[in-house]
C-alpha positions in Angstrom: -121.7 230.4 73.6 -119.6 231.8 76.4 -115.9 231.2 76.6 -116.5 229.0 79.7 -119.2 226.9 77.8 -116.8 226.4 74.9 -114.0 225.3 77.2 -116.4 222.9 79.0 -117.6 221.4 75.7 -114.0 220.9 74.6 -113.1 219.3 77.8 -116.1 217.0 77.6 -115.1 215.9 74.1 -111.6 215.0 75.3 -112.9 212.7 78.1 -115.6 211.1 76.0 -115.0 207.3 75.5 -114.7 206.2 71.9 -117.4 204.0 70.5 -116.6 201.9 67.5 -119.4 200.2 65.5 -120.0 198.2 62.4 -123.1 196.1 61.2 -124.8 195.9 64.5 -121.6 195.3 66.6 -120.6 198.1 68.9 -117.3 198.3 70.9 -117.1 200.4 74.0 -114.5 201.2 76.7 -111.4 199.7 75.0 -108.1 199.9 76.9 -104.8 198.1 77.0 -102.3 197.1 79.7 -98.7 196.2 79.0 -96.1 194.3 80.9 -92.7 195.8 79.8 -91.1 197.1 76.7 -90.3 195.7 73.2 -90.8 191.9 73.1 -93.0 192.0 76.2 -96.7 191.2 76.4 -99.9 193.1 76.9 -103.6 192.6 76.9 -106.7 194.5 75.6 -110.0 194.7 77.3 -113.3 196.1 75.9 -117.1 195.7 75.8 -118.9 194.2 72.8 -122.6 194.8 72.2 -124.5 193.1 69.4 -127.5 195.2 68.3 -128.3 192.8 65.5 -131.0 190.1 65.6 -128.5 187.3 64.8 -125.8 185.8 66.9 -122.2 186.7 66.1 -118.8 185.6 67.1 -115.4 187.4 67.6 -113.2 185.0 65.7 -109.9 186.8 65.4 -107.9 190.1 66.0 -105.2 191.7 64.0 -102.7 194.3 65.0 -99.1 195.3 64.0 -98.4 196.2 67.7 -97.4 192.6 68.5 -95.8 189.6 66.8 -98.8 187.5 67.8 -102.3 188.6 68.8 -104.7 185.9 70.1 -108.0 185.6 71.9 -107.4 184.2 75.4 -109.3 183.3 78.6 -108.5 182.3 82.1 -109.6 178.9 83.5 -109.2 177.2 86.9 -107.0 174.1 86.4 -109.0 172.3 89.2 -106.3 172.9 91.8 -107.1 176.6 92.4 -104.5 177.8 89.8 -105.7 180.0 87.0 -104.3 179.1 83.5 -104.4 181.4 80.5 -105.6 179.6 77.4 -105.8 180.5 73.7 -109.4 180.3 72.5 -109.1 179.6 68.7 -112.9 179.3 68.3 -113.3 182.9 69.5 -116.1 184.3 71.7 -119.8 184.2 71.1 -121.7 187.4 71.0 -125.5 186.7 71.3 -128.0 188.6 69.2 -129.2 191.7 71.2 -126.6 190.7 73.8 -122.9 191.2 74.4 -119.6 189.9 75.7 -117.1 191.7 77.9 -113.4 191.1 77.5 -112.1 191.9 81.0 -109.2 191.2 83.3 -109.3 187.7 84.9 -111.5 186.5 82.0 -111.7 186.6 78.3 -109.3 189.1 76.7 -107.1 189.9 73.7 -103.5 188.9 74.3 -100.6 190.8 72.7 -97.4 188.7 72.6 -94.1 190.1 71.5 -94.8 193.8 71.4 -93.1 195.5 68.4 -92.6 198.8 70.2 -92.5 200.1 73.7 -95.8 201.3 74.9 -96.5 203.8 77.7 -99.7 205.2 79.2 -101.7 207.3 76.8 -100.3 205.5 73.6 -103.0 204.3 71.3 -103.1 200.7 70.0 -105.0 200.0 66.8 -106.6 196.6 66.4 -108.9 195.1 63.9 -111.6 192.8 65.5 -112.9 190.2 63.1 -116.5 188.9 63.5 -118.2 186.1 61.7 -121.1 188.3 60.6 -120.2 191.9 61.2 -116.8 191.6 59.6 -114.0 193.8 60.6 -114.2 196.5 63.2 -111.2 198.8 63.7 -110.7 199.8 67.4 -108.3 202.2 69.0 -107.4 201.3 72.6 -105.4 203.6 74.8 -102.8 202.1 77.0 -103.9 202.6 80.6 -101.8 200.6 83.1 -103.3 202.4 86.1 -106.9 201.4 85.4 -108.5 199.3 88.1 -109.8 195.9 87.2 -113.4 196.9 87.4 -112.9 200.1 85.4 -115.3 199.2 82.6 -118.7 200.8 82.1 -120.6 197.5 82.4 -123.4 198.5 80.1 -125.4 195.4 81.0 -125.6 192.8 83.7 -122.5 190.7 84.3 -123.0 187.0 83.6 -120.6 184.0 83.9 -117.7 183.7 81.5 -117.6 187.4 80.7 -121.0 187.2 79.0 -123.1 190.4 79.3 -126.8 190.9 78.8 -127.4 194.3 77.3 -131.0 193.8 76.3 -132.5 196.1 78.9 
């Protein structure tokens, strides 16, 4: 390999998006946004694909980056005002389907950050699924990312649901 090819391969490796998988569940394009320093809040967004032939459900998330980590969604209160709500039952992930956690929809909420985070910092989270169990994910902080900056592996459906069967 030439020196240029080696450098090109190294650069491609640096920009490759991480993929995290366990027992049929695959996580793509994780990233976080934060709103301030220690004690502030943040959110994590990612794409979940379920390659198993059984439905699964994201039921919880753990991380030491925040005092409280919860699954949240946005819902119209009927008056045109969006409310953020905790979703204790979690998010369904259909067999051979998926679910996107994205801005303005379902997401992972980080409340009471335990340290200041800046762009490029890595947040480690453990996603807990009913069937697939625990999946450890590393999400870079990227406050500059546009709202539609996810890969959208499938077709977008209501409530953040994604069909990745094609």
